N, C-alpha and C positions, 0 to 999 in steps of 0.2 A: 605521484599524486601530489598536488600542491594544495596549500591551505585554501585557496579560492574554491576548490572543488567541494570541500566540506562546507564552506560558507554557502555555496549555491544549494547544496543538498538541504541544509537547514532553512534557507530562505524558502525553498519549495515547500518543505514541511510546514513552516510557519504560515505561508500564504494559504495552504489548504486548511489549516486549523482556524484561520481567520475568516474562512468562507469564500476565498478567491480560488475556487476549484480550477477554473480555466488557466489562471495565471500560474498556479502551482504545477499543473500538468505541463505547461510550457517549459517551466524551469527544470522540472524533473526529467522531461524528455531530453532536454539539452544535456543534462548530466549523464543520463543513460547512453545517449548517442556518443558522447565523448569517450566513454569507456574508462573513466577514471577509477571506477570501483570494481572493475572485473577482478575476480578472485580475491576480493577483500570482503569477506562475509560480514564483518562487523558493520560496514557501511551499506552493503547490499541489504542487510536486515532492516535498514531504515528505508532505503529507496524502493525496493520492490513491493513490500506490503503497503506503503503509502500510495504508490501508483494504483494498486488494486483497490484500496479504499476509496480513492478519489473517483475512479471510474464507477464504482458502485454508487457513490453519492450522486453521480450524474445519471444513474439508472442504466448505465452501460454494463450490464451484468456479465455478458459474454466476455467483454474486454477485461473486466475485473477478474473473472475466473482464469483468463489467459495469463494475467500477471501473477495470480496466486500459483498457478502451475509452474510458471517460470521461477518463482521464489522457491518452491519446493524442490525444483530441479537443481538450482544453483546454490542453495544454502545448505550447510550441514544440518543434521537433524536437530541439534540442540537449540538453534534459534527459531525453530518453527513456532514457538510460543508467540513470536512477533507477528504471526499471521492471524492470531485469534480475532482481532478487531475487524479486519477486512473479511475474514471468513464469516463472522457473525452477520455483518452488514449484507453480504451476498446472500446468506440464508434468509434474512428478513426480506430482501428484495425479491427473492424467489418464492416468498410466501411460506417459508419453512421456519416459522417462529420456534418450534421445539428444538430444531437444530441449533438455532442461535442461543437458546437458553442453556443448552449443553455446554456452550463455550463461555458461559458466565455472563451473557448479555440478556437483559430484560427488555424486550421490545415495548415501546410506548405506543399506545393507540391514540390516534388524534382524530 
């Protein structure tokens, strides 16, 4: 694993946080496809939940749930707290606000 792989991971995370969901997913897809973080849970705990959250933001809930399932499969149990944000957003998108609040997220009505 090279330094540039971590830099690209955080570029994707930053793009997503800045609202560039499509650009973020493009970068994170390239990172995933390259396989730089396979069997490196500390980095996959950033990559996989971020992909899930971004798909949920695009209202691609089935794809978000697929990435959450992949994260649960690939991550050891202790980093599953990293999934809370994406899980809560998926719950809100599915109209399950009580499930989201159980994860500590208060849905905002607009």
